[in-house]
N, C-alpha and C positions, 0 to 999 in steps of 0.2 A: 238799231245799235244795242248789242247784246252786253248785260252788265254782269259779270261774275260776282259770287258772293265770297265774302272773306271766310276761311274756315276758322271755327271756333272752338276753343279748348274747353276741357271739362270744367274748368274753373276761370275761363276768361272768355269774353266776347270783346275783342279789342276795337277800340276807335282810335287809332293812332295816325301817322303820317300817310296821307292820301290812302286810308283804309275805309273810308264810309262806302266808297263805290264797292269795294271788295265786301263789304260787311252789311249787309241788308238786314240790321237788327235793332230797331229801337221803337218805341210805343208811338204810333201815328197820333193817338188823343193828345200827346205831350204837345205837339204842334199847335193845337187847337187852345190849349191853356196858356202856351207861352207866347206863340206868334199870332193868335187870333186868326189863322188861316184855316180854310176848309179842304181846298184842292188846289193846290198851285198850279198855276196855268202852264202848261207846255209839258206836263210830265208825260213820260212815255207810258202807253197804255198796253204795250205788247207783253206778254208772259216771259219772264225771264228764266234762264236755266239756272238752277242752284248747284253749286257743287256739294254732293250729299256727303262730305267728310267734315269732321270736326278736327280742329287743330291738335296737333299731338305736342303737348307741352314737356320739354325735358326737364327733369327734375334731378336732384343729387341728395335726395334724402337718406340714401343708403352709401353715400361717399363713392357712387359711381352713376354715370349718367344713363337714365331709363326715362322712357316716357311716362307720363303721369297715369295713363291707362295700364301699363305694364306692372307698375311697382305695386307689390302686395303689402300695402300700408295705408292705414288712415291719415292721408295726407291731402291738405288742400293748398293749391298753387294759384298764384296771381302773376300774370306778366304785367310788363309795364303799360301795355295797351289797356289792360282791364282795371289796372290802378286808376289811369287817366278816365277811362269810361264811367267808372262809378264814383269817381270823385274822392278816392281813397288817399288823404294826405298824411296819414300817421297810423300808429298801431290801434287808436281808437276805432279808426274806421274799418280797419282789416278784420277785426275780431267780429264785426257785426256781419259779415259774409262767411265766417268759417264755423262750421258746426262743431260743438263741444267746447267753445272757447269763450270766456268771458274776460274783460278787462275795463277798468275805468281808471283815468289818472288820479282821481280823488280817492285813494283807498282811505277808509274811514279813520283808522287811527292817525294817519299822516296825510292829510288832505293837500293835493296840488300835485306837482310832478316830481317831488323828491325822491319816491321810490317807485318800482315797478313790480307789481303783484298779478301775476297771470293766474287765471283758475282755468283748468282743464278738466272736463267732466266731472266737476263738482270738488275737485280737491284744490284747496286753498291752503295758504301759510298765514296764520295769525301772529307769526313772530316776525320782526323786522330784522332780517338777518341777511345781509347781501350775498352770502356765499351758500345759502341754504334754501333757496326759493324751490318750490314744486315744479316750476317750469322757468326756463331761461329764454332770452333773445340772443341770437348770434348775428354778427355781421362778418359775411363771407365765411362763415364756419367757426369764426372766433368769438368765444363767450364774452358777452357785454354783462359787466358787473354795474348795474345802475345805468341811468341816462337814457334807456332805450325809448321813453315817451318823447324824447326830444329829437329823434330822427325821422326825417321826413321820407317822403318815397319818390321824389321827382327825379333822384339820381339812382333809383333801384331798377336793376333788370328783371328781378323775380324775387317773390317772397314765398316761403315755404312754411306751411303750419302744419306739424306733426303731433298727432294725437296718440297718446298712450305712452308708456315708458320707453324712453329713447337712450337709456343709460348705456346700452351696449356699444352704440356706436358715437353718440355725442359727448357721454361722460357725465361728469356731475351736474347737479342742479337741473337735471331734466327728468326728474322724478315722474312727472305726468305728462311731458309734452315739450316741445321745442318750437320756436319761431326763428327762421333763418332768413335776414335779408342779404341778397346777392346784389353786389353793386356792378355798375356798367363797365364794361371792358372796351378801352378805345380800339378804333380801327387801325391797322398798319398801313393801309392804302389810301384811305379817304379822308379829306377833311370834312367836319360837319359842325354845327352849333345849333343851340335852342335857347330862345328867350321865352319865359314864361311869366306873365304879369296877371295876378288875381287880386281883386278888391271886394270886400263885402261890408255890410253893415257892422256896427259896433267898433268902428276904426280898425277893422281887419284888412290887412294886406299880406300878400305871399309873392314875392317874385325871385326868380332864379335866372341864372346864366350857366350855360355849358358850352364847353367847346373842346373838341377832340381832333387828332389828326397824327400823321406819321412826323416824325423827327428824322429818322432814317427810313426811307421808304422800304416797306417790308420787314423791317428789321425792329425798329423802336417807335413807339408812339406815345402820347401824352393825352391825359384827359383833365380839364380843369372844371371845378363846380362851384358855385358859390350860391347862397340862398339867404333871403332875409324874410322872415315871418314875425308878424306883430298881431296882436289884437287888444283891444281895449277893454275886454270883459264885458258880460251881458247884465251883471247885477250891481246894485249900489247897496252898500251896508246900512241898514235901519239904525245902526247904532251910531255912527259917526259920520255918514254920508261919503264915505270913501269909496272907490272902485273895487270891485271884486272880480277875479277871473282874468287880470291882466297877464298876458305871456308875451315873451319876445325870444327868438331863437336866431342867432346869425351862424352860419356854418359855412365852412371851407373844405373842400375835398379834392384832393388831387391823386391820379393815378398814372404810374408809368407801366408800360407794357412791352417787354422785349421778346423776341424770338430769334436769338442769333443763329438756330439751326432749326432743321425739321423735327430735331428730338427734344430740343430745351426750350422751354417758356418760363419767363420770370415776370411776375407783377408785384409792384409795390403801390399800397393804398395808404394815403395818410388823411386824417380827418382832424380837425379843430372846430369846436363849437362853443357858443357861449349862451347861457339862458339868463334872462332876466325878467323874473315873474313878481308880480305884486301877490297880495293874500288872495287864496282861492276862495270861491263861493262855497259856502257850506250852510247847512240848516242843522241846529240842534234843538230837540224837543225832548221835555222831560215832565216831571210831575210838579205839584205845587210848590215845591222848595226851589225850583230852578229859578236863574237870575236873582238870587238872594230873596226869594219868595214874591218877586214882582212880576214874574213871566206867567204866560198862559199854563194852564194844567192840561196836559194831554193823557195823563194817566188814567186808565179805565179797567185795569184787570180786577181791582176789588169789586168794582161796581158790577162786572159781568159775572165775578165769582165770589158771591158774599160769603162763602165759608173758607175761602183761601188764606185770608189773613190770620185765621186762628191756627192754621197749620203750620204757619212759619216759625222758624228759629232764628233769632238775632245774633250776630257777631258780637254786637256791642249791647249787653243788656241795659235796660232801663231806657232805651231810646225808642222813638215810635217806628212803627213799620213803614216802609216805603212802598209806593205803587208804581206801577210800570205801565207801558202802553200794549193794548192787546188788540187783535185783529188788524185790519187795513190801515196802514199808516195815513193820517190824513195829510193832504197837501195844504202847506201854510206858507205864506210869504214871509215867514219869520227868518230873513236870512241877514243876520246881523253881528257876524264877528267884527272885532275891533281891527282897523286898517292903520292906526296911527300909533306912534311911540311918543309919549310927552317926555321932556329932557330930563326929568327927575327919574325915570326909568332907564333912559340911555346912558347917561352917565354911569350908574354902577356897573351896567353891563360891560361897557367898553373901558371903564376903568379898571375893571378885574381881569379882563380877558385880554391876552397879549396876541392880537390877530397876526397869525403867520402871514408873511408876505406872498407866500405861494398860493393863498387862498383869494378868491374874489371878495373885495370888501362889500359888506352889508350893513346899513345902518336905518334900516326901515323894515317894516313888516314885509316879509316876501321871500323869495329864493333866488340866489344867484348860483350858477354852475359853469364850470369850465371843463371841456372834455378834450383829451389828446388821445388819439388812437392810431397806431400805425401797425402795419402788417406786411410782411414779404411772403409771397407763395412762388414756389419753385416746382415744376414738373419735368421730370427727364424720362424719355422712353429709351429703352434699350432691350434688345432681344425680344419684343414683344412684352415686355414688363413695363410698368409706369413706377418711378419713384416720385413721391410727392411730400413736399415739406411746407408746414405753415408755422411760422414766427411772429408773434405780435408783443406788443406793450401797449398796455392801456392806462390812462390816468386821468381819474375822475376827481374833481375838487368842488365841495360845495358847502355854502354858507347859507343860513336860513333862520329867520325868526318869525315865529307865528304865534298867534293868540290860541293857546292851547284848549282853552274852554270853549272857543267857538261860538261865543254869546256875548251880548252887549254887557258884559260885566269887565271892567278893567282891573283884573288882578292876576291874570295868569300870563306868562309869557313863556315861549320855549326857544332857547338857543341851540342851534346843532351846527357844528362846523365838523365836517368828516372828509376823508380823501380815501378813495378805493384805487389802489395800483394792483395791476396784475401783468404776469408775464405767462405766455403759454407757447408751447412748442408741441408739434405733431409731426411725425414721419409716418408715411404709409408705403407699402410695397404691393402692387395689385397686378394680378396676373391677366392675361388677355381676356377680353369680355365674351368672344364668340367662341366658346368651347363647351364642352359637355361639363367638364369640372372647372370651376373657378375659385379663387381664393384671395384673400387680402390678409395682410399681418401690419399691425400699427404699434407705435409708441406714443404715448402724449404724457406731458409734464404742464401742470398748471401751479402757479403761485400767485395767490391773492392776499392783499394786505388791507385792511380797514382800520384806519387811524381815525379815532373820533374825539372830539371835544364836545362836551355837553353843559350848558349852564341854563338851569330852569329857575324860575322865580317870579316875582312880580310883588304882590303885595304881602305874599306868604310863599312858603318854601313848598317845591314839589320836587323830588329826586328824580334822577334820569330813568328810574324803572317805573315811574308813576307812584311810588310810596314814600313814604316819610323815612328815608334811609339816609339822609344827607347829612353832612356835619353843621353844628351852628357856627358859621363863621361871622355874622353879624346880628346884632339885634335889630329887629324890624323898626322899632320907632326911632333909634339913634341913626340907622342908616338912611332912612327914607323920610324921616320927620312925619310919620303917619301912624295912626293906631290901627293895630290889626283887629280883625273881626273877632271877638271873643279872646280867649286866653290861647295864645299860641304859643306852645313849649319849642319853638324852633325859631330860626333866624334865616336870614338871607343865605341862599346855597352858594358858598364861594366856588371859585373856579377849580374844576378838577383837571389835573394833567392828563393829556390824552392817553386814552386806552387804546389797546392794539387788537384786533383779531386777525389771525393768520391762518391760511389754509394752504397746506402743501399736498399735492395729489399727484401720483404717479399712475398710469394706466398703460396696460398692455392689452391690446384689443385686436379682434380679427374676424374673419368671415369665411365660411365655407359654402359653396353652392355645388349642387349635383343635380342634373338633369336624368331622371330616370327613363324619361322619353320625352317627346316633342311637346307633350301635354302636362307632365307630372315632374315636379322639381321639389327640392328640400334646400332650405337654407338655414344655416346655423351661425350665427352672430353672438359675439361674447365680449366681455371686458373683465379683466382683473385688475382692481383698483386698490391701492392703498392710500388712505387720507391720514394726515396729521394735522390735528387742530392745536393752535396755540392761542391764548388770550393772556394779554398782559394788561395790568391795572396799576401803574407804577406808584399811583398815590391814592389807591383806593382806601377810604375810611368810612366810617358809619358812626351812628350815635351810640353805638355799643363799644365796649372796650377793643383797642385795634389790635388785639391778638389774632394772628392769621395761621390756623394750623395747616392750611394748604398752601402758603405762600413761601417764597424765598425772598430774602432782602427787605427792601422797603417797598411794600405793595405787594401784590400778587402776581404770580405766574403759574397758569394752569395749562396742562397739556393732556392729549389724549390721542392715540392711535387706534385706527381700525381698518380691516380689509374686507373686501366683498368681492363676489363673483356674481355678474350680471349677464343673463343670457337673453337672447330672443330666438327663438325657433320657429320657422315657417315653412309650412306645407303648401303649395300653390298647385292649382289645377286648371290649366287653359283649354279646355277642349275644343275650342275654335278662336278665330282672330278676333271675334265680337265678345268673348266671355273671359272673365278673369276671377277665379274663385280662390279663397285662401283660407288658412286658419294659422292662428300665431299664439304662442306662449311667450310672455317676456316678464321680466322683473326689473324693478328700479329701486333706488335707495336714496335717502335724503340724509345728509351728514348729521352727526350728534350736535349737541348744544350745552353750553355751559351755564349754569346758574350762579353767576359770579358773586352774587349777595352773599352765598354761602361761605366764601372765602374769609370773610370778616368774622365769622363765628368763633369763639374760643370753645374750649371742652365744656365749661359749664352750660354756655348756651345751647349747645348740641345735645346735652343730657336733658335739658329742660324742654326740648322740642322734638320728641320723637316722631310725632305726627308730621311735623315739617321736614324731617330728614326723610320719611318714607316717601311723602308726596313730592317732594321737590330735591331730587338728589343733585349733587354737586355738577355731575355730568350726566347727561341724558344720551342714549345709544341712538343709533342711527334708525331711521323709519324705513320700512319695507312696503313695496306694492307688488302684488301679482296681478297679472293682466292675461285673461284669455279674450281672443278676438276673432271674429270670423267676419269675412268681407266678399262682397259681390260687386264687381264692375261690368256693367254691361252697354254694348253699343246696339242700337236698333233702329229699325226704319232705313235700312240702306245707310247708316252712319249719320242720318240726320239728327238723332237724339241719343243721349247716353246718361248713364245714371250710377252712382255708387251708393251701396248701403252697408254700413258697418255695424255690427252688434258686439259690445264688449260686456264682460262681467270682471270687475276688479275687487281686491281685498287690501285695504290700506291697514297695515299692521304696525304696532308700536307707535301709535299716532301721537303727536305732541299738541298740546294746547296752553294757553295763558290761563292763570287763575289768579285770585287774589288769596294770600296765606297769611294767616296770623301766626306770629311767633311769641313766645313768652320771654320776657327780660328777667334778669337775675333780681331785680328790685321787686318783683311781683306785677309788673305791668305787661301790656301787650303792644305789640306794633304790628302794622299790616304791611305788607310788600307784595309785589307782582312777581310770580315765579312761573317757571314752564314747568309742566307735569307730563307724563307720558304712560304708555301702557295700554292706550285705547285702540279702538279699531272701527273702520267704516266699511260697509259693502257698497258698491257701486256697479249699477248695471245701465245700459243704455242703449240707445239706436240713433245713429247718424246717417242722414241721406242728403245727396246733393246731385242735381241733376240739370240739364238743360236740353233744349229742342230748338230747332229751326222749324217754326210753324210755316211759314212761307219764305219767299226770297228776301223779304222785308222785315218780317216780324219775328222775333225770338223771345223766348220765354226761359227762365232759369230760376232755381230756388234751392234752398237747403233748409232742413230742420233738424233739431236736437230733442230727443226725449231722454231724460235723464231721472234715474230712479235711484237715488242716493239715501242710504240710512245709517245712522249711528249703530252700530252693532254692541259697542261698549264704550260709554262716553260720560264724562263728568263734566256739567256744565260750570265753568267758572264764572265768578261775579253775579252769579244769580241767586245765592242763598238769602237774599233779604226780600226776594218777591216771588219765591217758589218754595214749594215743600221739601224739606231737606230730610234724610235719614237720620238715624241716631248718631252717626259721627258728623253730622253737619254737611253731608255732600249731597248735591243735587243730581241724581241720575238722569241723563238725557238720552239712554238708549232708547233707540226707536224713533229718535227724531230725525228731521232731514237737515243736513248740512246748510248753512246759512250763504247768501250771496249767489246762488245758483239756481235758476229756474229749472222746473220740471219740464216745461216747453219753450223752446224759442226757435227762431229761424228768420228767414228772409225770402221775399218773392220780388223778382224783377222783370219787368216787360220792357224790351228795347225795339225801337223801330227806325229804320233807315232807308233813305232813298236818294235820288239824284234829279235835279232839273236837267232837262233834255233840249231846252230851247230858250231863246231871249236873253236876256241880259245876264240871267242866272245860269245859263248853260256851263255845265261842267261843275257847279257847285253841288256838294252833297249836303244834306240836311239831316239831322238825327234828334232822337229824344229818348229819354230813360226815365222810368219811375221805379222807384226801389221802395219796398215796404218792409220794415224791420220790426219783428215782433220779440218782445221779452215778457215771458210769463211771470206769474207769481213768484216773489223770491222772499224767503225769510230772512230778517235782520238780526236774529238772535238764536243761539243754539238750543233754547228753551221752546222755540217755534210759537212765542207769544205773539209777535207782530211780523207783518210782511207787507212788502211793496207791491200794489197791485200790477196786474198785467196791462201792458199797453201796445200800442202799435204808434211807429213813427214812419213817416213818409218824406223822401228826398225826390224833387223834380229837377230834371235838367234838361237842356236841348240847345242846340246850335247849329252852325253852319261850318263846313270845311271844304278847302279847296288847295289842292297841293301841298304847300308847305304853311298854309294857315289854318288855324282852328280857332273859332270863337264860340263861347257858350256862356249861357246864363242859367242860374240855378237857384233854387230855394232849398233849404234844408229844414226839417221839421216842419213841412208843409201847413198842417192843421193846428201847430203851436201846442202840441201835447205837453202837459206840464207834469206828468208822473216823475217821480225820482228815478235817477238812474242806477243808484246803488244805495246802501245803507247799511249800518250795523250798530250793534250795541257798544256804549262807550261809558266811561266815568263821567259824572255830572260835576265838573269843577266849578259851577256857578251855584251850586246848592248851598242852602243855609237854612238848617232844620232847629237852631238854638242849641246845636251841639258846639263842640270847641272846633271852630273853623280852623284850618281847612281840612278837617278830617271827614267832613261830610262826603266827599266823592267816594268814600270807602263804603258808604251805605246808600249811595244815591246813584241810580245809573240811568242814562238818557240815549237817545238815538242820535247818531250822526248821519246825515244825509246829505247826498250829493243832488243838487237841484238840476233840473232839466236844461237842456241846451235850448233857447228859445230860437222861435223862426228866424231865419237869417237869408236875406236876398244877396246875391252877388254874381260877379260876371269874372270870366277868365278869358285871356288871350294867350295863345301860343304860336310862336313863330319858328320854324326850322329853316337853317340855312347852310 
């Protein structure tokens, strides 16, 4: 009995419905490890004929359908079969198999799933700004503002990861790349469904149900999907014994698909989800003053460099120098953020804050989020042309309380309540594709609004930007009945009325393609874009006199407009059906940014702070990215193997970063605040490889790796002037250093095996196994490159059985229980106490915020199609 192999795509080796017989591709040794079997009885011994072709995945990265092999782009694609095969259940898993991309839920400054900060090719954003990230996640081509880390993959048909500037076709916030989730479209003729149940250690479960079919045969169909995911977390706080890392997401998604005629199709997709997370697991380590002087001292820079301390300049004369962590960051069990709020803390919070009924209620440390996302897609074909329309409305509502110091000192709490609303409309007219000359013309409109309530405090005051800039609403002793540490010239930060950031973007875009011959073609894609940024702080005040020279009315209203032209030009050469060569030049932009703290300065204060004015302007211009890229895709060995190699060189211009800035007050004192500054640049070059091969009709190998060589060409290190030599102006120059949180080397290697039982009781059953090794190289945690997280390998193992409509597998993630940190970065040490006036120690003490490893986890998964 001959058994054919399943065709395998450049980024997928699928194991889906009845696909194991067709896909002979998983590691045989896995069976020994998982099942204890050596050679199952009755296996057919005859040589099987393998189809020498790899699956052609269709992608839409250029807003038209092309095979992954044909498209001249650095794009990685995963089909639903590959997502299942590799156990990719979220964006965290997807990036592990995507060259040139890094992502962790726990961004250092804001741990947990509250924000989505993706790094492409070494570019990352240190500013928490929902409409100005370097890369964005899209759902069916619609930009998602926040909440992307909550989207699962079970109802996803395909995921496309595009590296490099994608602004020409995707628009704003795709400065460095884009990730596009494409949901499943229901069948107009057949009914089908699927039930999936997964259980694992740490009280983890993930179940889903989907069903689809025609309402009017051939004309109208539906798809209904519901999912419930939860995990109890893997860590326990050493501070109070509470659970860390608890997460829960419930999702409902519905799709209606209509095709009233051959020329017209309509699809409506609606999504509602709820997140209910506990406090995230995090590690904070610092110097001897951490945890009010009671914690372990991890600082060793002065010890390694005895002459370093004498070269330093202090922002606060008369205080002792602070030390920092140098070299490889030691792995420590110090996971101790507070997980509970005592009643005396809770009452001031919720006595002052009027919780809007549209927000999910939160009364404990953790995150609650609700998402409503709806979109309508229309395609109409006439005279060979295609008119496409996308209309969407998204509404994300978040409430969060977290322990801002991240350590076992109960003094700092942070409350955030914000809402992201966005409307998106796109129209495209596309010419027929099978012609020598092709074109596309489009119009897009985006309006996004971020409404934010912020209340920070605890034993002492910290303002919303991390500096001492909030009003004295209450006296600490009177309000809380407690004595502050030291002489605190501040009080409890009263509730600020919600501020609003709004971004309105209008874009005209298009593409022209011309085939000079069957082998040589030129594509020119472009976008003209106008952005209007508005920031409103209706009750913004400060400890300074409330004169607001940039404001109108009671509070501030700031606005700025700018426009840009964003091209992508690609020359493609295909000398044969097995070779694809291309060279690309593209540009991207990232919107401007307001330093709203400036709005409360009066004329006298502006005159007293010329350096502040020069360093941190009221409005920062847009960032720019130039990208040159060459690529080579090749199919070899009669189609049994293929690979893609992409080399790039990019220059990041007018780069922004955060820094601590001192400003002088009219009374002769000084204050410190956090501000954004710009004018810097970074050079980024690298190489991305991915490939796969059918070694035999049973065994398959696939892998990808990234080499990244990024260097600050001109860069000022913020927050480091207390433990790094500064120049005569007090500035620490980090030019020549490596950007943080992106390794020089990273990659993955996967071995897959599959076969079938040919006789006995198991006749007709397929069995499979898969071993994935994921490598993350050394990555720096600070711009000064003092400390770094060491390189590590993590392995995932899975295997199981499948027959017809039933698939069962067992798995173990992080097989060898690797404990190296996943990510980390410099942060202010809000637990420090050096004998200075608390809580100002954070301005002179820095620590590392670290994401602990995901521990080894065993689990099982059952999927039934019907």
